[in-house]
C-alpha positions as a Markdown table, in Angstrom:
| # | Residue | x | y | z |
|---|---|---|---|---|
| 1 | Glu | -169.3 | -119.5 | -34.8 |
| 2 | Ile | -170.8 | -120.1 | -31.4 |
| 3 | Glu | -167.8 | -118.5 | -29.6 |
| 4 | Thr | -168.2 | -115.5 | -31.9 |
| 5 | Leu | -171.9 | -115.2 | -31.0 |
| 6 | Arg | -171.1 | -115.6 | -27.2 |
| 7 | Val | -168.5 | -112.8 | -27.4 |
| 8 | Phe | -170.9 | -110.6 | -29.4 |
| 9 | Val | -173.6 | -111.1 | -26.7 |
| 10 | Glu | -171.1 | -110.4 | -23.8 |
| 11 | Gln | -169.6 | -107.3 | -25.4 |
| 12 | Gln | -172.4 | -105.8 | -27.4 |
| 13 | Ile | -175.7 | -106.9 | -26.0 |
| 14 | Lys | -175.4 | -107.5 | -22.2 |
| 15 | Pro | -173.8 | -104.1 | -21.4 |
| 16 | Ser | -176.9 | -102.4 | -22.9 |
| 17 | Ile | -179.3 | -104.4 | -20.8 |
| 18 | Gln | -180.5 | -102.6 | -17.6 |
| 19 | Ile | -182.3 | -104.6 | -15.0 |
| 20 | Thr | -184.1 | -102.5 | -12.5 |
| 21 | Glu | -184.7 | -103.3 | -8.8 |
| 22 | Glu | -188.4 | -103.3 | -9.5 |
| 23 | Gln | -188.0 | -106.0 | -12.2 |
| 24 | Val | -186.0 | -108.1 | -9.7 |
| 25 | Ala | -188.6 | -107.6 | -7.0 |
| 26 | Ala | -191.5 | -108.4 | -9.3 |
| 27 | Phe | -189.8 | -111.7 | -10.4 |
| 28 | Tyr | -189.3 | -112.6 | -6.8 |
| 29 | Lys | -192.9 | -111.9 | -5.9 |
| 30 | Asp | -194.3 | -113.6 | -9.0 |
| 31 | Asn | -192.3 | -116.8 | -8.6 |
| 32 | Pro | -192.4 | -117.8 | -4.9 |
| 33 | Glu | -192.0 | -121.5 | -5.7 |
| 34 | Leu | -188.5 | -120.9 | -7.1 |
| 35 | Phe | -187.3 | -119.6 | -3.7 |
| 36 | Glu | -188.3 | -122.5 | -1.4 |
| 37 | Ala | -185.2 | -124.2 | -0.1 |
| 38 | Glu | -184.7 | -127.5 | 1.7 |
| 39 | Glu | -182.7 | -127.6 | 5.0 |
| 40 | Arg | -179.0 | -126.9 | 4.0 |
| 41 | Val | -175.6 | -126.7 | 5.6 |
| 42 | His | -172.4 | -125.1 | 4.3 |
| 43 | Ala | -170.2 | -128.1 | 4.6 |
| 44 | Tyr | -166.4 | -128.7 | 4.4 |
| 45 | His | -164.7 | -132.1 | 4.4 |
| 46 | Met | -161.4 | -133.9 | 4.2 |
| 47 | Ile | -161.3 | -137.3 | 2.5 |
| 48 | Phe | -158.7 | -140.0 | 2.8 |
| 49 | Ile | -159.4 | -142.3 | -0.1 |
| 50 | Val | -159.4 | -146.1 | 0.3 |
| 51 | Arg | -161.6 | -148.9 | -1.0 |
| 52 | Glu | -163.9 | -150.6 | 1.6 |
| 53 | Ser | -162.4 | -153.9 | 0.3 |
| 54 | Ala | -158.9 | -152.9 | 1.2 |
| 55 | Asp | -157.0 | -155.2 | 3.6 |
| 56 | Pro | -157.3 | -154.4 | 7.3 |
| 57 | Glu | -153.8 | -153.0 | 7.6 |
| 58 | Thr | -154.4 | -150.5 | 4.7 |
| 59 | Leu | -157.8 | -149.5 | 6.2 |
| 60 | Ala | -156.2 | -149.0 | 9.6 |
| 61 | Ala | -153.3 | -146.9 | 8.1 |
| 62 | Val | -155.7 | -144.6 | 6.2 |
| 63 | Arg | -158.0 | -144.3 | 9.2 |
| 64 | Ser | -155.0 | -143.3 | 11.3 |
| 65 | Arg | -154.2 | -140.5 | 8.8 |
| 66 | Ala | -157.8 | -139.3 | 9.0 |
| 67 | Glu | -157.7 | -139.4 | 12.8 |
| 68 | Ala | -154.5 | -137.3 | 12.9 |
| 69 | Ala | -156.1 | -134.7 | 10.5 |
| 70 | Arg | -159.2 | -134.6 | 12.7 |
| 71 | Glu | -157.1 | -134.1 | 15.8 |
| 72 | Arg | -155.3 | -131.1 | 14.1 |
| 73 | Ala | -158.6 | -129.5 | 13.0 |
| 74 | Ala | -160.6 | -130.2 | 16.2 |
| 75 | Thr | -158.2 | -129.7 | 19.1 |
| 76 | Ser | -155.0 | -128.1 | 18.0 |
| 77 | Gly | -156.6 | -124.8 | 17.0 |
| 78 | Glu | -155.6 | -125.2 | 13.3 |
| 79 | Asp | -158.1 | -123.9 | 10.8 |
| 80 | Phe | -160.0 | -126.7 | 9.2 |
| 81 | Thr | -159.6 | -125.4 | 5.7 |
| 82 | Thr | -155.8 | -125.1 | 6.1 |
| 83 | Val | -155.6 | -128.8 | 7.2 |
| 84 | Ala | -157.9 | -129.8 | 4.4 |
| 85 | Arg | -155.8 | -128.0 | 1.8 |
| 86 | Glu | -152.7 | -129.8 | 3.1 |
| 87 | Leu | -154.1 | -133.3 | 3.6 |
| 88 | Ser | -157.4 | -134.0 | 1.9 |
| 89 | Glu | -157.1 | -136.3 | -1.1 |
| 90 | Gly | -160.3 | -135.2 | -2.8 |
| 91 | Pro | -161.1 | -132.6 | -5.4 |
| 92 | Ser | -162.3 | -130.2 | -2.8 |
| 93 | Gly | -158.9 | -130.2 | -1.1 |
| 94 | Pro | -157.5 | -127.2 | -2.9 |
| 95 | Thr | -160.5 | -125.1 | -1.8 |
| 96 | Gly | -160.1 | -126.1 | 1.8 |
| 97 | Gly | -162.6 | -128.9 | 1.5 |
| 98 | Asp | -165.5 | -126.6 | 0.7 |
| 99 | Leu | -168.5 | -128.5 | -0.5 |
| 100 | Gly | -170.7 | -125.4 | -0.7 |
| 101 | Trp | -174.3 | -125.4 | 0.4 |
| 102 | Val | -175.7 | -129.0 | 0.5 |
| 103 | Ser | -179.1 | -130.4 | 1.1 |
| 104 | Arg | -179.9 | -133.5 | 3.1 |
| 105 | Gly | -179.0 | -136.6 | 1.1 |
| 106 | Ala | -176.8 | -134.8 | -1.4 |
| 107 | Leu | -173.6 | -136.4 | 0.0 |
| 108 | Val | -172.7 | -140.0 | 0.3 |
| 109 | Glu | -173.9 | -141.7 | 3.5 |
| 110 | Pro | -173.0 | -141.5 | 6.3 |
| 111 | Leu | -171.3 | -138.2 | 5.5 |
| 112 | Ser | -174.6 | -136.5 | 4.7 |
| 113 | Glu | -176.1 | -137.6 | 8.0 |
| 114 | Thr | -172.9 | -136.5 | 9.8 |
| 115 | Val | -172.8 | -133.0 | 8.5 |
| 116 | Phe | -176.5 | -132.4 | 9.4 |
| 117 | Ser | -175.8 | -133.5 | 13.0 |
| 118 | Leu | -173.0 | -131.0 | 13.4 |
| 119 | Lys | -173.2 | -127.5 | 15.0 |
| 120 | Pro | -171.4 | -124.7 | 13.1 |
| 121 | Gly | -167.7 | -124.9 | 13.9 |
| 122 | Glu | -167.9 | -128.5 | 15.3 |
| 123 | Val | -165.6 | -131.0 | 13.7 |
| 124 | Ser | -167.0 | -134.5 | 13.1 |
| 125 | Gln | -165.5 | -137.8 | 14.2 |
| 126 | Val | -163.9 | -139.8 | 11.4 |
| 127 | Val | -166.6 | -141.5 | 9.3 |
| 128 | Gln | -166.2 | -144.2 | 6.7 |
| 129 | Ser | -168.0 | -144.3 | 3.3 |
| 130 | Arg | -167.5 | -146.4 | 0.2 |
| 131 | Phe | -164.9 | -143.7 | -0.9 |
| 132 | Gly | -162.8 | -143.7 | 2.2 |
| 133 | Phe | -162.6 | -141.9 | 5.5 |
| 134 | His | -164.1 | -138.4 | 6.0 |
| 135 | Val | -163.7 | -135.6 | 8.5 |
| 136 | Ala | -166.3 | -132.8 | 8.2 |
| 137 | Thr | -167.4 | -129.5 | 9.6 |
| 138 | Val | -170.1 | -126.9 | 8.8 |
| 139 | Thr | -170.0 | -123.2 | 9.0 |
| 140 | Glu | -173.7 | -122.5 | 8.8 |
| 141 | His | -177.0 | -124.4 | 9.1 |
| 142 | Arg | -180.1 | -123.1 | 7.4 |
| 143 | Pro | -183.5 | -124.6 | 8.0 |
| 144 | Ala | -186.0 | -125.3 | 5.2 |
| 145 | Gly | -187.8 | -122.2 | 4.2 |
| 146 | Thr | -188.0 | -119.3 | 1.8 |
| 147 | Val | -184.7 | -117.9 | 0.4 |
| 148 | Gly | -184.8 | -114.2 | 1.3 |
| 149 | Phe | -185.0 | -111.5 | -1.4 |
| 150 | Asp | -181.5 | -110.2 | -0.5 |
| 151 | Glu | -179.9 | -113.6 | -1.0 |
| 152 | Ala | -181.8 | -114.2 | -4.3 |
| 153 | Ser | -181.6 | -110.8 | -5.9 |
| 154 | Asp | -178.2 | -111.2 | -7.6 |
| 155 | Gln | -179.2 | -114.5 | -9.2 |
| 156 | Ile | -182.5 | -113.1 | -10.3 |
| 157 | Glu | -180.8 | -110.1 | -11.9 |
| 158 | Ser | -178.4 | -112.4 | -13.8 |
| 159 | Leu | -181.3 | -114.6 | -14.9 |
| 160 | Leu | -183.3 | -111.6 | -16.1 |
| 161 | Gln | -180.3 | -110.2 | -17.9 |
| 162 | Gln | -179.7 | -113.6 | -19.7 |
| 163 | Gln | -183.4 | -113.7 | -20.7 |
| 164 | Gln | -183.3 | -110.3 | -22.2 |
| 165 | Ala | -180.0 | -111.1 | -24.0 |
| 166 | Thr | -181.7 | -114.2 | -25.4 |
| 167 | Asp | -184.7 | -112.2 | -26.5 |
| 168 | Thr | -182.5 | -109.6 | -28.1 |
| 169 | Val | -180.5 | -112.2 | -30.1 |
| 170 | Gly | -183.7 | -113.8 | -31.2 |
| 171 | Gln | -185.0 | -110.4 | -32.5 |
| 172 | Leu | -181.8 | -109.7 | -34.3 |
| 173 | Leu | -181.9 | -113.1 | -36.0 |
| 174 | Glu | -185.5 | -112.6 | -37.0 |
| 175 | Thr | -184.5 | -109.3 | -38.5 |
| 176 | Leu | -181.6 | -110.8 | -40.4 |
| 177 | Val | -183.8 | -113.6 | -41.8 |
| 178 | Lys | -186.4 | -111.2 | -43.1 |
| 179 | Thr | -183.8 | -109.0 | -44.9 |
């Protein structure tokens, strides 16, 4: 029943909803607190999984694999995401290690501290966390501040469309209950 309702909303209600540029601009202007962002980086990483409690030989072997991957990404001219797709053992490996936009403290330490110390395009040294060994890079660094209207407008439009769809469904249900 819920799936039927979702399909109905997607096919019958949402196409009829028109959100204007003025509505988007008004929402942005009226809700400035929603568009304040912390310092962020667009981070990528490779992880080589090993427990901190592993024996020294295992730790050394996994660190060696991480060092070799870092070498390929940092000095051989290979694209970081290509190396990450091939070698990273984490869930972000298939997307080239893409962690998306992250705020300070969002990642395990010392990886979080490491990505915030990097300049765009710079490849980190190998760092160890409780999950294993990491190699990271960032493509962009954004200071804390207000998210610009252009960056926020698509999300605002989607939010307003969803709100209108919810209101429309509520009105339809009210009408059905009354009849």
